[in-house]
C-alpha positions in Angstrom: -55.8 37.7 27.2 -52.4 37.0 25.7 -51.7 37.8 22.1 -49.3 35.6 20.1 -47.4 36.4 16.9 -45.3 33.8 15.1 -42.4 34.5 12.8 -39.5 32.7 11.2 -41.3 30.6 8.7 -40.1 30.3 5.1 -39.0 28.1 2.2 -36.2 25.6 2.9 -34.7 22.6 1.2 -35.0 19.2 2.6 -32.5 18.6 5.3 -32.4 22.2 6.2 -33.3 24.1 9.4 -35.6 26.8 10.6 -36.2 28.5 13.9 -39.7 29.7 14.6 -40.4 32.3 17.2 -43.6 33.2 19.0 -43.8 36.6 20.7 -46.3 37.1 23.4 -47.9 40.4 24.2 -47.2 40.6 27.9 -45.7 38.9 30.9 -48.6 36.7 31.5 -46.8 34.5 29.0 -44.9 32.8 31.9 -48.2 31.6 33.4 -49.1 29.5 30.3 -48.2 26.1 29.1 -47.1 26.7 25.5 -47.4 24.6 22.4 -46.7 24.4 18.7 -49.2 22.9 16.2 -49.1 22.6 12.5 -51.6 22.1 9.7 -50.7 20.8 6.3 -52.9 21.5 3.2 -55.9 19.3 3.3 -55.1 17.8 6.6 -56.2 18.4 10.2 -54.2 20.4 12.6 -51.8 18.3 14.6 -49.8 18.6 17.8 -46.1 19.2 17.4 -44.5 20.1 20.8 -45.4 21.5 24.2 -43.4 23.0 27.1 -44.2 23.6 30.7 -44.2 27.0 32.3 -40.6 26.8 33.7 -39.3 24.6 30.9 -38.8 21.6 33.1 -40.7 19.3 30.8 -41.1 19.2 27.0 -43.0 16.8 24.8 -42.8 16.3 21.1 -44.9 14.3 18.6 -43.2 11.1 17.4 -43.0 12.5 13.9 -40.6 15.3 15.0 -38.9 13.7 18.0 -35.1 14.0 17.7 -35.4 16.7 15.0 -37.4 19.6 16.6 -36.8 21.3 19.9 -39.2 23.5 21.8 -37.9 26.1 24.2 -39.0 29.4 25.8 -37.5 32.5 27.3 -39.9 33.9 29.9 -37.8 37.1 30.3 -38.4 37.8 26.6 -42.0 36.5 26.5 -41.0 34.3 23.6 -41.5 30.7 22.6 -39.2 29.0 20.0 -39.2 25.9 17.8 -35.9 24.8 16.4 -36.5 22.6 13.4 -33.6 20.5 12.0 -33.6 17.8 9.4 -36.7 19.2 7.7 -38.5 17.1 5.1 -41.4 17.8 2.8 -43.8 16.2 5.2 -43.1 19.0 7.6 -44.7 21.6 5.3 -47.6 23.5 6.7 -48.7 26.4 8.7 -47.2 26.4 12.2 -49.2 27.9 15.1 -48.1 28.7 18.6 -50.8 28.4 21.3 -51.2 29.0 25.1 -53.0 26.7 27.5 -53.6 26.6 31.2 -52.8 22.9 31.6 -50.4 20.5 30.1 -52.1 18.9 27.1 -51.5 17.9 23.5 -55.1 18.6 22.5 -55.5 21.7 20.4 -59.1 22.2 21.8 -57.7 22.9 25.2 -55.4 25.7 24.1 -57.1 29.0 24.7 -55.0 31.4 22.7 -53.5 31.1 19.2 -51.3 33.0 16.9 -52.1 33.7 13.3 -49.6 31.1 12.0 -46.4 31.1 9.9 -45.9 29.2 6.7 -43.1 26.6 6.5 -42.5 25.0 3.1 -39.9 22.3 2.6 -38.9 21.5 -0.9 -37.6 18.1 -2.0 
């Protein structure tokens, strides 16, 4: 069972950038499809981005396409989310998660981090 810990969240002004990190507990990290999800206050959790095991494919939600970039470093057991051009609608708790198959459905991700808060002020 892989354990995931997110970091890098914070308060940023609209138009700013943040880089989220997700550290995995062991080298099984490379065996998983990894994803980022977010949940805004009063809203359901939504898919943000996902990346395949060897980084050959990435997928982003339309709402973040062109602004967010997902990446991973299997040697460091770490997943990243570079977020540029942030706007207040990006505010929420961001979670990283691990899955055994490529999917945008949160229900199919087996392991989750505790989340990191991102707040974008206008």
